[in-house]
C-alpha positions as CSV (number, residue, x, y, z in Angstrom):
1,M,0.0,0.0,0.0
2,K,1.1,3.6,-0.6
3,L,0.5,6.0,2.3
4,E,0.7,9.7,2.6
5,M,1.3,11.4,5.9
6,K,2.7,14.5,7.5
7,D,6.4,14.9,7.2
8,Q,7.0,15.1,11.0
9,P,8.9,13.0,13.5
10,G,7.0,9.9,14.6
11,Q,4.6,9.7,11.7
12,L,6.1,6.5,10.3
13,V,5.7,4.8,13.6
14,A,2.1,6.0,13.7
15,A,1.5,4.2,10.4
16,L,3.3,1.0,11.4
17,K,1.7,0.4,14.8
18,P,-1.8,-0.2,13.3
19,I,-0.4,-2.9,11.0
20,S,1.0,-4.7,14.0
21,A,-2.2,-4.1,15.9
22,V,-4.3,-6.0,13.3
23,G,-1.8,-8.9,13.1
24,G,-0.1,-7.8,9.9
25,N,3.5,-8.7,9.0
26,I,5.6,-5.9,7.5
27,I,7.8,-7.2,4.7
28,A,9.3,-3.9,3.4
29,V,9.1,-0.1,3.9
30,I,10.1,2.2,1.1
31,H,10.4,5.8,1.9
32,Q,11.7,8.4,-0.6
33,R,11.0,12.0,-1.0
34,E,9.3,12.8,-4.3
35,A,9.3,16.1,-6.1
36,T,5.6,15.7,-6.8
37,T,4.7,15.5,-3.1
38,P,4.1,18.8,-1.2
39,A,7.0,19.6,1.2
40,E,4.9,18.9,4.2
41,A,3.7,15.5,3.0
42,L,5.6,12.2,3.0
43,D,4.9,9.2,0.7
44,V,5.7,5.7,2.1
45,Q,5.1,2.4,0.4
46,I,4.7,-0.6,2.6
47,V,4.7,-4.2,1.5
48,L,2.8,-6.3,4.1
49,E,1.0,-9.6,4.7
50,L,-2.4,-9.2,6.3
51,P,-4.7,-11.9,7.7
52,E,-7.9,-12.3,5.8
53,G,-10.7,-9.9,6.8
54,R,-8.5,-7.3,8.6
55,L,-8.1,-4.7,5.9
56,E,-11.1,-2.6,6.9
57,N,-9.9,-2.5,10.5
58,L,-6.4,-1.5,9.4
59,L,-7.7,1.3,7.2
60,E,-9.8,2.7,10.1
61,L,-6.8,2.6,12.4
62,L,-4.6,4.4,9.9
63,R,-7.3,7.1,9.4
64,E,-7.4,7.6,13.1
65,Q,-3.6,8.2,13.0
66,G,-4.0,10.9,10.3
67,V,-2.4,8.6,7.7
68,S,-4.0,8.7,4.2
69,V,-4.0,5.5,2.1
70,V,-3.3,6.6,-1.4
71,R,-3.3,3.1,-3.1
72,I,-3.8,-0.5,-2.1
73,G,-2.7,-3.3,-4.3
74,E,-2.7,-7.0,-3.9
75,E,0.4,-8.8,-5.0
76,R,-0.2,-12.4,-6.0
77,L,3.3,-13.2,-7.3
78,L,5.2,-13.4,-4.0
79,Y,8.2,-15.7,-4.9
80,E,11.0,-14.6,-7.2
81,C,13.9,-16.4,-8.8
82,T,16.5,-15.1,-11.2
83,L,18.4,-17.4,-13.6
84,I,20.8,-17.0,-16.6
85,M,20.1,-18.6,-20.0
86,I,22.9,-19.0,-22.5
87,G,22.6,-20.1,-26.1
88,H,21.0,-19.0,-29.4
89,L,18.1,-17.4,-27.6
90,M,16.8,-15.3,-30.5
91,H,17.1,-18.2,-33.1
92,T,15.2,-20.5,-30.7
93,D,12.4,-17.9,-30.2
94,I,12.8,-16.4,-26.7
95,S,9.3,-15.1,-26.8
96,D,8.0,-18.7,-27.0
97,T,10.2,-19.6,-23.9
98,V,8.6,-16.7,-22.0
99,D,5.1,-17.5,-23.2
100,R,5.4,-21.1,-21.9
101,I,6.1,-19.9,-18.4
102,D,3.5,-17.2,-18.5
103,R,0.8,-19.7,-19.7
104,T,1.1,-21.6,-16.5
105,G,-1.1,-19.0,-14.8
106,S,0.8,-19.3,-11.6
107,A,4.2,-18.0,-12.7
108,E,5.3,-15.1,-15.0
109,V,8.5,-13.8,-16.4
110,T,8.7,-10.3,-14.9
111,E,12.2,-9.2,-16.1
112,L,14.3,-10.2,-19.1
113,S,17.7,-8.7,-20.0
114,L,19.3,-9.9,-23.2
115,V,22.9,-9.6,-24.4
116,M,23.8,-10.5,-28.0
117,P,27.5,-10.2,-28.8
118,A,27.2,-11.1,-32.5
119,I,24.6,-12.6,-34.9
120,N,26.0,-16.2,-34.9
121,S,27.4,-16.2,-31.3
122,P,25.4,-17.5,-28.4
123,S,23.6,-14.8,-26.4
124,S,22.8,-14.7,-22.8
125,A,19.8,-13.5,-20.8
126,R,19.0,-12.8,-17.2
127,I,15.5,-14.0,-16.6
128,T,13.4,-13.3,-13.5
129,I,10.4,-15.4,-12.8
130,R,7.8,-14.7,-10.1
131,S,5.2,-17.2,-8.9
132,T,2.3,-17.5,-6.5
133,T,3.9,-20.2,-4.3
134,R,7.1,-22.1,-3.8
135,P,5.8,-25.3,-5.4
136,E,4.7,-23.2,-8.4
137,M,8.1,-21.7,-8.7
138,K,9.7,-25.1,-8.7
139,K,7.3,-26.2,-11.5
140,A,8.2,-23.0,-13.5
141,I,11.9,-23.7,-13.2
142,R,11.3,-27.4,-14.1
143,L,9.4,-26.1,-17.2
144,L,12.3,-23.8,-18.1
145,R,14.7,-26.7,-17.8
146,E,12.6,-28.7,-20.2
147,V,12.4,-25.9,-22.7
148,A,16.1,-25.3,-22.4
149,Q,16.8,-29.0,-23.1
150,Q,14.5,-28.9,-26.2
151,K,16.2,-25.7,-27.5
152,E,19.8,-26.7,-26.5
153,L,20.1,-23.8,-24.0
154,L,22.2,-23.7,-20.9
155,I,20.4,-22.6,-17.7
156,V,22.5,-21.3,-14.8
157,E,20.5,-21.6,-11.6
158,P,20.9,-19.8,-8.3
159,L,22.6,-21.7,-5.5
160,E,19.9,-20.7,-3.0
161,D,16.5,-22.4,-3.0
162,A,13.9,-20.7,-5.2
């Protein structure tokens, strides 16, 4: 959620306490001053997990603290894994590779960075996949391995668990 509050000492704590009070778990707090925000206002983005049915109570508590909720968004792709692909990615239709992962409905390619040194040389890509659950991430990586084998691509996987 994106919050707007007075730019005064103690306001961030005033926004975080209600999250704790309703049983929420704060994952990340992003605070940066933006030129589009009036000098007396502060924008803060908070990524949190909230038990089912507690959002309305949280919104009420935030209003009581003088904190405005500018935007609320639900993130369904909570797990992320970044891998490297090496091979003739363009010649083997990289968009098909991405589409196969995206078609699962539970995992998506959210970032793709491609380096092509020369027309006939192998290229490399950094690919980031996000999924709804850990088992779905494992399925997406398994699918990427299968595609890589079919297209004779090398996959460099992270050492940590997805």
